C-alpha positions as CSV (number, residue, x, y, z in Angstrom):
1,M,9.1,-17.6,1.9
2,A,6.3,-17.3,-0.6
3,K,6.8,-18.2,-4.3
4,T,6.6,-14.6,-5.4
5,E,9.1,-13.5,-2.8
6,R,11.5,-16.2,-4.0
7,K,11.3,-14.8,-7.5
8,K,12.2,-11.3,-6.3
9,T,15.2,-12.4,-4.3
10,A,18.6,-12.7,-5.9
11,T,22.2,-12.9,-4.7
12,A,25.0,-10.6,-5.6
13,G,26.9,-13.6,-7.0
14,R,24.2,-14.4,-9.6
15,R,23.3,-10.8,-10.4
16,R,25.8,-8.2,-11.4
17,L,25.5,-4.9,-9.5
18,A,26.1,-1.5,-11.2
19,A,29.7,-0.4,-10.6
20,D,28.8,2.5,-8.4
21,V,26.4,0.4,-6.3
22,A,29.0,-2.3,-6.0
23,R,31.6,0.3,-4.9
24,A,29.3,1.6,-2.2
25,V,28.5,-2.0,-1.0
26,R,32.3,-2.8,-0.9
27,A,33.0,0.3,1.2
28,A,30.2,-0.6,3.6
29,L,31.4,-4.2,4.0
30,D,35.0,-3.0,4.6
31,K,33.7,-1.2,7.7
32,K,31.8,-4.4,8.8
33,A,28.3,-3.2,7.9
34,S,25.8,-5.9,8.7
35,D,22.6,-7.0,6.9
36,V,23.6,-5.5,3.6
37,V,20.8,-5.6,1.0
38,V,20.4,-3.9,-2.4
39,L,16.8,-3.3,-3.5
40,D,16.5,-3.0,-7.3
41,L,13.7,-0.4,-7.8
42,R,13.8,-0.2,-11.5
43,S,10.6,-2.1,-12.0
44,T,8.7,0.0,-9.4
45,P,7.5,3.6,-9.7
46,A,10.5,4.8,-7.6
47,F,12.5,7.9,-7.9
48,T,15.9,6.1,-8.1
49,D,17.2,2.8,-9.4
50,H,18.6,1.1,-6.3
51,F,18.6,1.4,-2.5
52,V,21.6,0.1,-0.6
53,L,20.6,-0.7,3.0
54,C,23.0,-1.7,5.8
55,S,23.3,-1.5,9.5
56,G,26.0,-0.4,12.0
57,Q,25.9,-1.6,15.6
58,N,26.4,1.8,17.2
59,P,26.6,5.5,16.2
60,R,30.3,5.4,15.7
61,Q,30.1,2.5,13.3
62,V,27.1,4.0,11.4
63,K,29.2,7.2,10.8
64,A,32.3,5.1,9.8
65,I,30.3,3.2,7.2
66,A,28.9,6.4,5.8
67,D,32.3,8.0,5.7
68,A,33.8,5.0,4.0
69,I,31.1,5.1,1.3
70,E,31.5,8.8,0.7
71,D,35.3,8.4,0.4
72,A,35.0,5.5,-2.0
73,M,32.5,7.3,-4.2
74,R,34.5,10.6,-4.2
75,A,37.6,8.6,-5.2
76,A,35.6,7.5,-8.2
77,K,34.5,11.1,-8.9
78,V,31.0,10.5,-7.7
79,K,29.6,13.0,-5.2
80,P,26.4,12.7,-3.2
81,S,23.8,15.2,-4.0
82,H,22.6,15.2,-0.4
83,I,23.4,13.6,2.9
84,E,20.9,13.6,5.8
85,G,21.1,12.3,9.4
86,Y,24.8,12.3,9.9
87,D,24.8,14.1,13.2
88,R,22.3,11.7,14.9
89,A,23.8,8.6,13.2
90,E,20.6,6.6,13.6
91,W,19.8,6.7,9.8
92,I,22.2,8.3,7.4
93,L,20.8,8.8,3.9
94,M,23.2,9.4,1.0
95,D,21.6,10.3,-2.3
96,F,23.8,9.6,-5.4
97,F,20.9,10.2,-7.9
98,T,20.8,6.7,-9.4
99,F,21.0,5.0,-6.1
100,I,20.5,5.9,-2.4
101,V,22.4,4.5,0.5
102,H,20.7,4.0,3.9
103,V,23.0,3.3,6.8
104,F,20.9,2.5,9.9
105,S,21.2,1.6,13.5
106,P,19.5,-1.8,14.0
107,Q,16.6,-0.3,15.9
108,T,15.9,2.4,13.4
109,R,16.1,-0.1,10.5
110,E,13.6,-2.3,12.1
111,F,11.2,0.5,12.9
112,Y,11.1,2.0,9.4
113,S,11.4,-1.4,7.7
114,L,12.2,-0.1,4.2
115,E,12.5,-3.7,2.9
116,R,8.8,-4.2,3.7
117,L,7.8,-0.8,2.5
118,W,9.5,-1.4,-0.9
119,G,8.4,-5.1,-1.0
120,D,7.7,-5.0,-4.8
121,A,11.4,-4.4,-5.4
122,E,13.8,-7.2,-6.2
123,R,15.9,-7.9,-3.1
124,I,19.6,-8.6,-3.8
125,E,21.2,-10.3,-0.7
126,I,24.8,-9.4,-0.1
127,S,27.0,-11.8,1.9
128,D,29.0,-10.3,4.7
129,E,32.2,-11.2,2.9
130,P,33.8,-8.2,1.0
131,L,32.9,-8.2,-2.8
132,Q,35.7,-8.9,-5.2
133,A,36.5,-6.0,-7.6
């Protein structure tokens, strides 16, 4: 990993996530989402503050992860402004204004490679262990 990339990478343990972002991450992890990453876009010319990216191993799991995130956010009185891709369950996008959740199948995530596309963003690695409240 290059020096500049190392600077842009943080771990959730060292960096405090916004409460709503952490809530979405927790919900994804509770449904066994894999490769969970948060991109902090605040220092980029992006239209939102954060991306939450994660993968499910099959369409059923992709939908279950999205459902769990939506349920957790609604319990906190936060509703998505828009959800796309639910029927196909290859890439479900959930827009919560200040952050956007992307739930991918592994193949779709690799194809679109949002982490590479938004390479200027700080990458916050999330362990596969559920976050503590």
